[in-house]
N, C-alpha and C positions, 0 to 999 in steps of 0.2 A: 597544760599539765593535768594528768589524770590523778585525781585525789583518791587513790586506792589506799588500803590499810598500810601498806609498806611505806608509801610516800608520806602519809600523815605521821607515821611513827618516826620517820627520819626528820621531818620538819619540826616535830614537837620538841626536839632538843634545843631549838633555837629560842633565845629570848627575843621579845619584841624589839628591843633596842637594835639588835643585829639587822632585823628586817627594816626598821624605820630608817636606819643609816644608809640603806641601799635602795630606798624606795623613792621614786620621783616625787618631789615636793613633800616628802615625809609621809603624807597620808595618815597622820596620827590624829585620832579623835581627841577632843579637848579633855582636860583632866577632870571635868565634871562627870564624864562617863566612866564609872568605876564598877569593878566586879563585886557581886555579893560575896563570892568566895575567892580569895586571892590565890588559892592553891590550884585552881583549875586552869586548863589550857584549852583553847578553842580554835579550830581551823575548819573552814568550810566556805562554800560559795554563797554569796548574798542572794537572798530573796527579799526584795524591798517591799515595804508596805507603808503607804501614806495614810495616816490616821487623823481623826479629829481629836484635838486635845480634850482630855477628860472623858473620852468615849472609847470603850474597848471592844465594840462590836467588830471593828476592822481587824483587831488582833486575833480574835477567834477565827475569822476568815483566813487570815494569813497562815495559821497553824496548818490548815488543810490544803493550802496551796503549795507548801514546801514539801520537798522530798527528803528521804533519809540522807543525812550528811550535810544538809543545807544549814545556813545560819540565817535566822529571821532578823531583819533590820527594820525596826518600827520607828517611823518618824511621827512622834506625838507632839511636835512643836516645842519640846522642852518643858511641857506642862508638869508642874510638881505638886499640884493640888489634889491628886487622886492616884490610887493604886491601879494602874492600867493592867497589870499582869500579876498573878499570884500562883499559889502552889497547885491549884487545879489545872491551870493552863500549863504550868511547867511539867506536870505529870503527863498531860496530853502530848506535849512536845517530846518528852522522853520516850513515851510509848511508840511514837512515830519515828524515832531514830534521828530527830533533828539535833544538830551539833550544838546549838546554843542560840541565845537571843540577845539582841541589843535594843534598848529602848531609849529614845531621846525623850525622856519623861521618867516618872517614878513608878515603882512597883510596890508590892506588899508581900507579906508572908516570908520575910527574909530567912528566918531560921528553918522553916519547913522546906524552902527551896534549897538551902544549903545542905539539908539532910538528904535531898535527892541526888546531890553531886551533879547538878545540871547547871551549866554555865549561863549566868544572866548578868548583863552589864546594863546599868541604868544611871539616872541622875539622883539616885538615892531611893528612899522608901517613904511611903505615905499610906496610912491605913484607910483613908477616905475612899468611898465608893466612886464608881463611874457610871455614866449612862450607856445605853446600848442603842444607838440611833443611826449612826452614819456608816455607810458602806465603805469598804476599803478600795484604794487604788493600788493594785498589786503589780510589781515588777515595772515600776517607773523610777526614774532617777529621784533620789531623796537626799537631803542634807541632814546628816546626823552627827552630832558632836563636832560640828563645823567642817565636816568632810563630805564632799559629794560622793554618794555611793550609787553605782549602777548595778543592775541585776547581773549576776555572774561574777562580779568582782570577788577576789579572794580576801577573806577576812581572817586575820591572824591576831589572836589575843591571848594575854596571860594576866598575871596579877598586876602588871604595870599599866595595862590599858589595851587599846585596840588600834591596829594598823589596817588600813584598807589598801590593797594592792590592785591596780588596774589589771584586768584579765590579760590584756595584750602585752603586758610587761612582766608578768609574774615569773616566767621561767628565768629571765635574766636577774630579777631581784632575788629570787631564792638561790640561784647559783652563787651570787656575790655574798649573800647572807651566810650561806654554808661555808664559803671560803673564809669569811671573817671569823666565824665560830672556830674553825680549825686553827686560825692564826692566834686567837685568844687562848686556846688551850696550850699552845706553846708558851705564851706569855705567862700564864698561870704557873706552868712548870718552872720557868725561870725564876719567878718570885719565890717559889718553894725552895729553890736552890740558892737563895740569898741575894739575888739581884734586886735592884730598886726600880721603881717606875721611872725615876729620873734617868737611869742608865738605859733601860730598855727602849724608851721613847726618844732618847736624845735630849731630854729636857734640861739635863745638867749643862750641856753646851749652850742651849738657848738662854738659860738663866745667866750663865757666865758672860755671854755676849751682851745681855741687857744691863749687866752690872758694871760694864766698862764705862 
């Protein structure tokens, strides 16, 4: 799938739930990986970076390994004792046209990053500093938020969380997700016209059968 501007605009209408429901094994990062700003949407290909916990030298390297439109996926081992990523780094990413950042660890400068309207997903925030000692391992498989992420996987994220779609399966996943979205628009229209979810989904018959 070519991630051009038109494709991203079309996919951006989808909620992550539609994607997760049609993705092999779900591919959903655990609920500890949350957005700093729940109003933002993020779509792009993964550039993976394995980092030493509490050390952000590798994150600086990763910024300049990524291309415009990529999503940086930083495996910091879930470390929550330091702010691996802050507003200076977020600005550097935005200047380079990076689509967003995921950190299995904590960041800092939440409000400044939110002001940039740059998507960052992390295990929360911590104002403590980090060292700058360990080099990055870039574009190797990493496990972030409990999900294995390979370089080039499609990252799809919104205010609900992050879904990782294997590159080999993304066309089929997105086709099904778009079909589900269209189906749900019809359901919403029926609700506005007075139908109930019990009627629409046939749950009234299921309930009646269970009550016998």
